[in-house]
Structures are given as structure tokens and as C-alpha cells.
C-alpha positions in Angstrom: 10.2 -16.0 -4.5 8.6 -13.5 -1.8 5.0 -14.3 -0.4 3.2 -12.2 1.6 0.7 -14.1 4.1 -2.5 -12.8 5.4 -4.3 -14.9 8.5 -8.2 -14.8 8.9 -9.3 -14.0 12.4 -12.4 -15.4 14.1 -14.0 -12.6 16.5 -16.4 -13.4 19.3 -19.4 -11.0 18.8 -20.3 -9.1 21.8 -22.6 -11.2 24.8 -22.1 -14.3 22.0 -20.5 -17.2 22.8 -17.0 -18.0 20.8 -17.5 -20.8 18.2 -13.9 -22.4 17.7 -12.9 -21.2 13.9 -10.6 -23.0 11.1 -7.9 -20.7 10.8 -7.1 -20.1 6.9 -4.0 -18.1 5.6 -3.4 -17.3 2.1 -0.4 -16.4 0.6 0.1 -13.5 -2.6 3.3 -13.6 -4.6 4.5 -11.6 -6.2 3.3 -8.6 -4.3 3.7 -5.8 -7.3 3.5 -6.5 -11.2 5.2 -4.0 -13.7 4.2 -4.8 -17.1 6.1 -3.0 -19.8 6.7 -3.4 -23.7 8.2 -7.2 -24.5 6.5 -8.0 -21.2 2.2 -7.2 -21.1 1.4 -9.8 -19.0 2.3 -10.9 -15.1 1.4 -14.2 -13.4 -0.2 -13.8 -9.4 0.6 -16.7 -7.5 -2.2 -17.3 -4.5 -1.3 -20.2 -2.3 -3.4 -21.7 0.5 -1.3 -22.5 3.7 -3.9 -23.3 6.0 -5.7 -26.3 6.9 -9.5 -25.3 5.0 -10.5 -24.7 1.1 -10.9 -21.1 0.6 -12.9 -19.0 -2.0 -10.9 -15.9 -3.3 -11.9 -13.1 -5.6 -10.3 -11.1 -7.7 -10.7 -7.8 -9.7 -8.6 -5.2 -10.9 -9.5 -1.3 -10.8 -7.8 1.4 -12.1 -5.9 3.3 -9.0 -5.3 7.1 -9.4 -4.6 10.1 -6.6 -6.9 13.0 -5.6 -5.6 16.4 -5.3 -4.3 15.9 -1.6 -2.4 12.5 -2.8 -5.3 10.0 -1.4 -5.9 6.9 -3.3 -9.2 6.7 -5.6 -10.0 3.4 -7.3 -12.5 3.1 -10.2 -13.8 0.1 -12.2 -11.5 -0.6 -15.7 -11.5 -2.7 -18.7 -8.2 -1.7 -19.7 -6.6 -4.9 -18.2 -7.7 -8.2 -19.5 -7.8 -11.3 -16.2 -8.5 -14.2 -14.6 -10.3 -16.4 -13.3 -12.3 -13.7 -11.4 -13.0 -16.4 -8.7 -11.6 -19.4 -7.6 -11.3 -21.8 -4.8 -7.7 -22.9 -3.2 -7.5 -26.3 -1.8 -5.3 -26.4 1.9 -1.7 -26.9 0.6 -2.6 -26.2 -2.9 -2.0 -22.9 -5.0 -3.7 -21.4 -7.9 -2.2 -18.7 -10.1 -4.0 -15.3 -11.8 -3.2 -14.4 -15.4 -3.3 -10.5 -15.8 -2.2 -8.7 -19.0 -2.7 -5.3 -20.6 -4.4 -4.8 -24.1 -2.1 -2.3 -25.6 1.5 -0.9 -24.3 2.1 1.9 -22.1 1.7 5.9 -23.2 3.5 9.0 -22.4 2.5 8.6 -18.8 2.2 5.6 -16.3 -1.1 3.8 -15.6 -1.7 2.5 -12.4 -3.7 -0.5 -11.2 -4.5 -3.0 -8.5 -5.4 -5.9 -8.2 -7.5 -6.7 -5.2 -7.6 -10.3 -3.9 -10.2 -11.0 -1.5 -11.6 -14.0 1.0 -14.6 -14.9 0.5 -17.0 -15.9 3.6 -17.7 -19.8 3.7 -21.5 -19.7 4.7 -21.6 -23.4 5.6 -18.6 -23.6 6.8 -19.7 -20.5 9.4 -23.3 -21.5 9.7 -24.6 -22.1 13.0 -21.2 -20.2 14.9 -22.2 -17.5 17.2 -19.0 -15.2 15.8 -17.9 -12.7 13.5 -15.0 -13.4 10.8 -12.8 -11.3 9.2 -11.7 -12.2 5.5 -8.6 -10.2 4.5 -8.0 -8.3 1.2 -4.7 -7.7 -0.5 -4.5 -5.3 -3.3 -1.3 -6.0 -5.5 -0.2 -2.8 -7.2 0.2 -3.2 -10.8 2.4 -0.6 -13.2 2.0 0.0 -16.8 5.3 1.3 -17.6 5.1 4.6 -20.1 6.9 4.1 -23.3 9.7 6.5 -22.0 10.1 6.5 -18.0 11.4 9.7 -16.1 11.5 10.0 -12.4 10.9 13.2 -11.2 10.7 13.6 -7.0 10.6 17.0 -5.7 10.8 17.1 -1.9 9.6 20.4 -0.6 11.3 22.4 2.7 9.7 20.9 5.9 7.6 23.4 8.0 6.2 23.1 11.5 3.0 24.0 12.6 1.3 23.2 16.0 3.8 20.8 16.7 3.7 18.7 13.6 6.4 18.6 10.9 4.9 18.8 7.2 6.7 17.5 4.3 5.1 17.8 0.7 6.5 15.5 -1.9 5.7 16.5 -5.6 6.1 14.3 -8.2 6.6 15.7 -11.6 8.0 13.0 -13.6 5.6 10.2 -15.5 6.1 7.3 -13.3 5.2 6.6 -9.5 7.8 7.2 -6.8 7.3 4.9 -3.2 8.5 6.3 -0.4 9.4 4.7 2.1 9.9 6.6 5.5 10.1 9.9 7.0 12.4 10.4 10.0 12.6 13.1 12.1 15.4 14.0 15.2 17.2 16.2 17.6 20.5 16.7 18.4 19.7 15.5 21.8 18.5 11.9 20.4 14.9 12.3 19.7 13.9 10.3 16.8 10.8 9.2 15.1 9.7 8.0 12.0 6.4 7.3 9.9 6.0 5.1 7.0 5.6 6.4 3.7 3.3 5.5 0.5 3.1 5.5 -3.1 3.0 9.1 -5.2 2.0 8.4 -8.2 2.6 10.3 -11.6 2.1 14.1 -11.3 0.4 14.3 -8.0 1.9 15.4 -4.5 1.5 14.3 -0.9 1.9 15.4 2.3 3.4 13.5 5.0 3.2 14.4 8.6 4.9 13.8 12.1 3.8 15.0 15.5 7.2 15.9 17.3 6.5 16.0 21.2 6.0 19.3 23.0 9.0 19.4 25.3 11.1 18.6 22.2 10.0 20.7 19.9 10.5 23.5 22.6 14.0 22.4 23.6 15.0 22.0 20.0 17.2 24.9 18.1 17.0 22.4 14.9 15.4 19.5 13.5 16.6 16.9 11.3 14.4 15.7 8.5 14.9 12.7 6.4 12.9 11.5 3.6 13.6 7.8 2.2 12.4 5.9 -1.0 12.6 4.1 -4.1 15.4 6.0 -6.1 14.7 9.1 -3.5 16.7 10.7 -0.8 16.4 14.0 0.5 18.0 15.4 4.0 16.8 18.7 5.2 17.2 20.5 8.7 14.1 22.7 10.2 15.1 25.2 12.5 12.3 25.5 15.2 10.0 28.3 16.3 9.0 27.8 20.1 5.5 29.3 18.9 5.0 26.9 16.4 5.1 23.8 18.7 1.6 24.1 19.6 
């Protein structure tokens, strides 16, 4: 079982003395939940590996993407989940249960469960510091009745020294791109992390190429990788588009 840890950091406010902050760390597992016919519920484990009690708030929101591929979150009552708030003692763990009210339809429904550490008013009282409390969003996927994956990677383009690649998701379930990599024949290589493309959306991935590299390159190799996705493209370089 894999866990994802989060460490709370105490930051000194400008002009104020720093107060010692107790470290708190919580871990979440699994880091995603898949709901499907016959298994419409899942359990999320929240563990406290720190030395002080933490209070956690839980909220589920519907997750969609706009025309530019930007994530959008809205309130929803599609899923049932509990508890909504809980205390986790040091060295202990608590479970959050989530379930769908009905099986999936023609298109995958997507949500995020936000698990957020809450301020400890009593513990932080009188301390001249700013505490940063972490929030983690667990992706929840309600599978369609008949899953169909269809990722279309467009031909890359170059403009002002930026390589752009459009990924269109024509299927009825999400596609996760893990990386976009660009290189040339002289050994230059650079990559950026990918993200989710939800059903029926498109996202543009961009990567900067240094001007000197761009102007000397005849071609650039562009690779897109993801879960069930792999595309390799050759981009012929027009020096006028190097910026």
C-alpha cells in the first residue's frame, strides 16, 4: 500500500520572532479511488506520522475542465462520504469512506476528495509565526458503463521558442499524461510534467527551448508519454520561430 506524505512547515513572519512549531505529518493512501460497477465504494486511509494531534477536514467536489483544460471544482451531492471532519492522534490512522449513489453512465464522472489539515488555534496561540497547512486532493473516478480510451496527440508546433503539443481526449474516460520531452540531435533534452485530460477535453502542453539550441537545431524530437499513451513526433525547426 503506497502512502503520500505531507509535512506542515512553520514560516517566520517578517519582523517577528520565530516560535518553535511542532512538526505534523499526515499520509494518505490510496492516492486515487476508482469506483465501478460492483465496487462503488472506496476507503481512504489518513495516517498521522507526527508528534501532535492533527485535525482534518474532508470535502468532495466535482472535477471538470474548461475549454483550455483548466481544472474546475464545484459542489456536488453525487457521492456519499464520511466523516467530514476528524482528529487523528499521533501514530494513529483514520478511515474516510466514499461511495457513489449509482453506477456510472455513458461518460466517466470525476471528483476530488480534498483532505485538509486544519489550524490548531490552541497550539499556535501566542506564537509569532505563520503556519502553512497542507491540502491534498484524491482523484475519484466513477467509471463509465463501457470504457473507451481515445487520446489524440496533435502535431507539435514551434512559436517564439516554445514547443506546443495539443492532446485531445475523444474518449469517455480520463487520460493521464505523465511527461512531455523535447530533445535535439546534439544532446539537448528537457521535459515537463503532464496532467490529466478528462473525457471530451483538450489540453496544450508547452515547453521552452533555449534560443541558441533552437537556432542551431534542424529538427526537434518531441515525445508524449502517459498511461496507455505514447507518441513520438519530429518537428522541423524554422529559425524565425525561435524568438
